[in-house]
VOVEXDREN-184100 format. One line per field, with one value per residue (C-alpha): residue number from 1; x, y, z. Coordinates in steps of 0.001 Angstrom, whole numbers, plus 500000, padded with zeros to 6 digits. Layout:
! VOVEXDREN-184100
num: (NUM,...)
px: (X,...)
py: (Y,...)
pz: (Z,...)
***
This chain:
! VOVEXDREN-184100
num: (1,2,3,4,5,6,7,8,9,10,11,12,13,14,15,16,17,18,19,20,21,22,23,24,25,26,27,28,29,30,31,32,33,34,35,36,37,38,39,40,41,42,43,44,45,46,47,48,49,50,51,52,53,54,55,56,57,58,59,60,61,62,63,64,65,66,67,68,69,70,71,72,73,74,75,76,77,78,79,80,81,82,83,84,85,86,87,88,89,90,91,92,93,94,95,96,97,98,99,100,101,102,103,104,105,106,107,108,109,110,111,112,113,114,115,116,117,118,119,120,121,122,123,124,125,126,127,128,129,130,131,132,133,134,135,136,137,138,139,140,141,142,143,144,145,146,147,148,149,150,151,152,153,154,155,156,157,158,159,160,161,162,163,164,165,166,167,168,169,170,171,172,173,174,175,176,177,178,179,180,181,182,183,184,185,186,187,188,189,190,191,192,193,194,195,196,197,198,199,200,201,202,203,204,205,206,207,208,209,210,211,212,213,214,215,216,217,218,219,220,221,222,223,224,225,226,227,228,229,230,231,232,233,234,235,236,237,238,239,240,241,242,243,244,245,246,247,248,249,250,251,252,253,254,255,256,257,258,259,260,261,262,263,264,265,266,267,268,269,270,271,272,273,274,275,276,277,278,279,280,281,282,283,284,285,286,287,288,289,290,291,292,293,294,295,296,297,298,299,300,301,302,303,304,305,306,307,308,309,310,311,312,313,314,315,316,317,318,319,320,321,322,323,324,325,326,327,328,329,330,331,332,333,334,335,336,337,338,339,340,341,342,343,344,345,346,347,348,349,350)
px: (973690,975556,974510,977052,976889,979274,981607,981116,983647,982499,982863,981837,982643,981401,982690,981614,980338,979233,978308,977145,975935,976450,978127,977371,973727,972696,974530,972425,973615,972579,974423,975442,977629,976780,978467,977826,979353,977878,978722,979476,976675,973811,971048,970743,967805,968398,965180,964132,961617,962368,965298,966541,970038,969876,971042,973954,974916,974946,977075,979505,979772,980393,983049,981033,981284,983797,982701,983424,984379,984557,985824,984560,986256,985171,987158,989687,989976,989162,987060,987989,991766,991781,988705,989864,990322,987057,985235,986482,984659,981333,978617,975538,972128,971079,967532,966665,968091,971756,972759,972746,973382,970009,971271,972865,970837,970379,972931,975449,975068,975783,978891,980088,979702,981329,984373,984422,985002,987856,985696,985028,981728,980782,977838,976493,976578,974853,972147,971620,971124,968789,966682,966800,965419,963006,964589,965519,963023,964189,967924,968673,966445,967839,967198,965558,962734,961902,959163,960073,959922,962118,964655,964749,965426,968203,969789,969658,971253,974085,974734,974829,977011,980032,979893,981275,981121,979105,976165,974002,970459,968527,964773,965261,961512,960555,958386,958187,954902,953925,955201,958567,958891,958304,960862,963385,963006,963847,966845,968244,968022,969620,972535,973233,972781,974544,977113,977777,976979,976368,973537,972549,968959,967284,963580,960154,958709,958346,957219,960511,962552,960640,960912,964640,966533,968389,968846,967398,969009,966515,967599,965800,967028,970581,971004,970455,967449,967630,970160,968900,968080,964696,962948,964261,962922,959490,959349,959741,956579,954689,954521,953430,950269,946933,943670,940675,937178,934635,930927,928903,927896,931305,930577,931980,933933,935413,936440,938022,939962,941355,942372,944036,945828,946729,946401,943500,942901,941232,937817,935488,931955,930353,927997,927296,930992,933588,937128,939925,943720,945861,949407,952706,951547,954484,954207,953855,950906,948905,947170,946407,944714,942618,941653,940629,938403,936803,936243,934338,932306,933908,933144,936135,935389,938976,942483,945021,948490,948079,949547,952789,954782,957865,955923,954320,957722,959200,956461,956784,960542,960443,957477,955120,956807,956327,954548,955835,953454,954622,956590,960055,962926,965153,968569,968414,968040,966804,968586,969602,968297,969170,966385,967932,966558,965731,963313,961709,961120,960441,961442,961879,965553,966777)
py: (127378,129576,129407,129483,129592,127461,129431,132766,134381,136117,139863,139954,137552,137822,135360,135028,138603,139487,142853,143638,146989,147828,145643,143380,142688,145483,144013,143541,141135,142756,140399,136928,134807,135870,133928,134312,135117,137130,136318,138912,139984,138993,140793,139598,140539,141088,140696,140552,142006,145151,144517,141510,142975,144090,147668,146608,143944,146507,148895,146079,145131,148748,149225,151931,150081,147521,143989,142464,139298,138164,139574,141259,141185,143274,142230,140730,144059,144618,147822,148389,148274,149772,152033,154004,150878,149462,152701,152561,149265,149830,152474,152676,154252,154252,154777,158327,161712,160770,160266,163683,167339,169049,172560,171401,170750,167213,167801,169315,166308,163942,165898,165998,162257,161384,163513,162219,158771,160117,159720,162372,164219,162968,165079,162226,159834,162395,163077,159355,158822,161810,160288,156830,158037,160529,163741,165558,168339,168674,168443,172061,172338,172035,168590,170216,171450,168004,165648,162638,160296,162571,162848,159071,159059,161608,159426,156416,158352,159568,155982,154701,157544,156087,152894,150674,146895,146483,148630,148507,149827,150216,150709,152145,152202,154164,157095,156029,155769,152498,153501,154651,151457,149318,151350,150899,147128,147268,149495,147172,144126,146126,147138,143503,142185,144929,146292,143190,145133,143302,144647,143979,145120,145581,146330,145778,145829,142095,142627,144348,141632,138909,140701,141480,139247,136074,135095,135995,136146,136317,137406,137039,138038,138657,135369,134091,131788,131383,131934,130486,131166,132867,130096,127397,129302,129661,126060,124585,126291,126140,122353,122204,124299,123467,125282,122953,123581,121349,120897,122551,120600,119948,118525,120029,116801,117030,120617,119848,116908,119032,121794,119499,117156,119519,123054,123888,127621,130438,128793,130581,129516,131012,130026,126657,125784,125693,126953,126018,126231,123302,124607,122736,119319,116990,114651,111627,113298,114060,110691,110899,114215,112643,109764,112189,114017,110737,109540,112721,112704,115891,115941,117481,119654,120694,120610,123145,124190,127433,130447,131328,134529,135811,137676,134419,132684,135613,135488,131719,131865,134732,133490,136098,138906,141597,142143,143908,146786,147508,150553,151207,149441,150846,149900,146509,146540,143041,140171,137431,133923,131187,130033,127447,127031,123424,124583,127119,124608,121401,118452,120616,121255,124079)
pz: (953916,951440,947806,945014,941229,939213,936971,938758,941057,944200,944661,948326,951157,954723,957300,960920,961219,964725,966196,969729,971028,974681,977283,980206,980953,978594,975599,972466,969777,966486,964115,965200,962942,959382,956558,952826,949459,946622,943020,940383,938098,940402,942289,945881,948083,951804,953798,957417,959872,961846,964185,962195,961820,958178,958743,960930,958372,955569,957652,958419,954746,953755,956431,958187,961508,962722,963572,966967,965113,961511,958238,955081,951692,948695,945635,948080,949914,953582,953676,957343,956974,953462,953224,950151,948041,949325,948534,944939,944461,946174,946201,948392,948471,952112,953306,954218,953234,953476,949855,948191,948975,949093,948323,945076,941953,940693,937937,940366,942645,939764,938764,942380,942991,939684,940495,944077,942569,940403,937312,934670,934952,931491,930261,928129,931072,933294,930716,930249,933983,934245,931487,933055,936371,934848,936163,932943,933600,937224,936547,937432,940490,944028,945452,948472,946216,944851,945989,948121,945148,943031,945842,945847,942112,942570,945240,942932,940081,942345,943401,939828,938475,940271,938124,940867,940345,943576,944715,947842,947441,950680,950104,946587,945792,948912,947836,944183,942336,940654,937219,938605,940640,937549,935612,938430,938176,934473,935146,937812,935554,932732,934970,935756,932239,930255,932712,934866,938033,941296,943436,947039,947451,950830,950617,952148,948619,948006,944420,943598,945317,943491,940140,940075,942507,941585,945192,948574,952013,954874,958347,961645,965112,963917,962056,958555,958226,954444,951660,948401,944771,944606,942676,945027,948002,946440,945177,948656,949846,946572,946716,950366,950509,948922,948376,948577,947290,949037,948608,951354,954413,956016,959453,962642,963182,959699,960164,963538,962067,959230,961608,964151,961743,958906,960288,957975,957863,955899,955840,953451,952565,949462,946650,948199,948398,951165,950459,952849,952814,953983,954627,954750,953549,953026,950051,952355,954110,951003,950831,954556,953815,951076,953382,956152,953715,952663,956241,957078,953853,952576,948851,947097,944081,943452,944960,943728,944891,946820,945095,946807,946784,948505,951184,952342,952407,954332,956960,957310,957794,960279,962257,960821,962735,960115,956845,953773,954405,957929,958912,957574,959209,961964,963278,965014,968797,969578,971249,968843,969353,966921,964651,962328,958839,959648,962367,960068,957284,959195,957018,953920,953162,950988)
***
């Protein structure tokens, strides 16, 4: 299920990662057999509903907690057995107020984190980052006095100041306004394209994931249910759903047949027309759909592929357990039950 890109070497490898909290009958499997590699110079999105195991996976990859089974390698270094060397190669912006010192100013935080990484507190680099994240005018104010969005920007700047080859960004757009979120997308792509950074991005903001990620890993109940290039993931669903516009007067029998045979949904009647969505139509079923419409005298005005976005794919793969707008994620506390990708996609194979 792991994706790979020819000609690129991996910077991160996870093999057989498993983590259980508790013991005996109270044991909760948070991560159950995670395997993947991440290539240098890519942006990888990590998605999943609340309790999917994302937070535990990130902590395992960073070496913050030890796995029950499995291994992690960052640039061929085990961050558990050699944390200092692992730390030199990875930086992280974790969700919440855990990334900066609130009593220090933004500028002081940047100097501190640069020196913590044994790097010079280069004034030009600091000024450049302050400008990038839009905090020049707030540079000498204590972080505690900043708005939530500005604190988020300060956290991002302190993560980027370390210039590590690999960076984890957990909900980086949380609290940002629309303009700042759009600017962040441009900055992330620039980091990859001009500095060859590798970024693992966990977010509920599907627009950000879709705009900047090369590849998406989706987790559900402690397991991976998808690991594919973004466009491949979207293409599978894009070709399987259709939006039909029918002339008015669809009989009850016709409607029932479309619902039972093809899962027709989202019926909408307006301006003398009937709009209906037919999801997950395999290519071999398309002509059967057309014949069913003909048999029930459903006059078709148009058939178009339904617009598809990453949020719809995410909900399909995870059984519609959570939407992008739902509450922020917490540490996983659900039992893991295998949901293979084959089950999630039916006959479609990624």
